[in-house]
VMD Tcl script that draws the C-alpha trace (Angstrom):
set ca {
  {0.00 0.00 0.00}
  {1.31 3.41 -0.91}
  {1.08 5.74 2.06}
  {-0.76 9.04 1.70}
  {-0.45 11.00 4.92}
  {-3.27 13.41 5.75}
  {-2.65 15.57 8.81}
  {-5.35 16.07 11.43}
  {-5.35 19.81 10.63}
  {-6.15 19.14 6.95}
  {-8.93 16.73 7.91}
  {-10.41 19.25 10.34}
  {-10.45 21.88 7.56}
  {-12.09 19.48 5.09}
  {-14.83 18.59 7.56}
  {-15.38 22.20 8.70}
  {-15.82 23.36 5.08}
  {-18.16 20.48 4.23}
  {-15.74 19.10 1.64}
  {-15.60 15.68 3.30}
  {-17.68 13.45 5.55}
  {-16.65 10.79 8.04}
  {-18.48 7.54 8.76}
  {-16.54 5.45 11.25}
  {-13.08 5.03 9.75}
  {-14.28 5.87 6.22}
  {-13.86 9.37 4.80}
  {-15.69 10.55 1.70}
  {-14.16 13.48 -0.16}
  {-16.55 15.39 -2.39}
  {-14.27 16.06 -5.36}
  {-14.75 14.78 -8.92}
  {-17.48 12.53 -7.58}
  {-17.21 10.93 -4.18}
  {-13.91 9.32 -3.27}
  {-13.93 6.99 -0.26}
  {-10.84 6.28 1.83}
  {-10.25 4.12 4.85}
  {-8.42 6.20 7.46}
  {-5.68 4.55 9.49}
  {-4.29 6.54 12.44}
  {-0.63 7.39 11.84}
  {2.19 9.72 12.83}
  {4.71 11.54 10.67}
  {8.16 12.01 12.21}
  {9.16 15.67 11.78}
  {12.48 16.13 13.63}
  {14.46 15.02 16.70}
  {13.74 17.16 19.75}
  {17.42 17.73 20.50}
  {19.68 18.79 17.64}
  {20.12 17.17 14.26}
  {20.82 13.68 15.56}
  {18.43 11.09 14.06}
  {20.14 7.78 14.89}
  {17.08 5.74 13.90}
  {16.49 7.40 10.50}
  {12.85 8.19 11.30}
  {12.56 11.81 10.16}
  {10.13 12.13 7.26}
  {8.72 8.63 7.73}
  {5.12 7.75 8.53}
  {4.13 4.98 10.93}
  {0.84 3.47 12.06}
  {0.27 2.56 15.72}
  {1.02 -1.11 15.05}
  {4.27 -0.21 13.28}
  {5.22 2.04 16.21}
  {4.55 -0.83 18.63}
  {7.02 -2.97 16.65}
  {9.80 -0.40 17.12}
  {8.73 0.11 20.76}
  {7.96 3.81 20.35}
  {6.11 5.67 23.08}
  {3.69 8.30 21.72}
  {2.25 11.19 23.69}
  {0.28 13.82 21.76}
  {2.82 15.22 19.26}
  {5.93 13.56 20.69}
  {7.47 10.12 20.30}
  {10.33 8.48 22.14}
  {12.24 5.73 20.39}
  {15.13 4.14 22.30}
  {15.56 7.25 24.47}
  {15.52 9.66 21.50}
  {12.63 12.16 21.50}
  {11.00 13.21 18.21}
  {8.39 15.77 17.25}
  {5.61 14.00 15.34}
  {2.51 15.13 13.48}
  {-0.63 13.11 14.15}
  {-2.85 12.29 11.22}
  {-4.01 9.41 9.07}
  {-3.03 7.28 6.13}
  {-5.75 7.36 3.49}
  {-6.26 4.03 1.70}
  {-8.60 4.14 -1.33}
  {-11.64 1.90 -0.94}
  {-12.61 -0.53 -3.68}
  {-9.54 0.33 -5.71}
  {-9.09 -1.63 -8.92}
  {-5.98 -3.83 -8.40}
  {-5.16 -3.47 -12.10}
  {-5.08 0.30 -11.66}
  {-6.87 2.92 -13.74}
  {-7.54 2.42 -17.43}
  {-5.26 4.33 -19.80}
  {-6.07 8.04 -19.61}
  {-7.88 7.69 -16.24}
  {-6.57 9.13 -13.00}
  {-6.16 6.82 -10.00}
  {-7.80 7.52 -6.63}
  {-4.29 8.03 -5.26}
  {-3.60 10.76 -7.83}
  {-7.03 12.37 -7.28}
  {-6.47 12.60 -3.53}
  {-2.99 14.04 -4.03}
  {-4.31 16.59 -6.53}
  {-7.17 17.59 -4.24}
  {-4.99 17.98 -1.15}
  {-2.51 20.12 -3.11}
  {-5.35 22.40 -4.23}
  {-6.69 22.99 -0.72}
  {-3.36 23.45 1.05}
}
mol new
graphics top color blue
foreach p $ca { graphics top sphere $p radius 0.5 }
foreach p [lrange $ca 0 end-1] q [lrange $ca 1 end] { graphics top cylinder $p $q radius 0.2 }
display resetview
């Protein structure tokens, strides 16, 4: 699965402006028809809290809760500690297209992944 990270702030703006709806863990974006995505809670690693040292190579990477459990990371709000190194993280979600065609889009069509990327770039 390709990871598309959507920050909580972007989701809040989409919902506040009526551009998306949420039903459980399913989000529908009202753009070029309705696009449905399963939302999986995740965190994006932004930077180490102290200096430039990133001994675990986590900066810029996105992890779900289960992936963080595997690396024994402790998360509290917008901070994570991995093997005694503190990181600033951004909470959000990975958006996984629902009912995606495993063969991909037909020639000339745009995939759900591309549509979501295009839409998020337009609203940011």
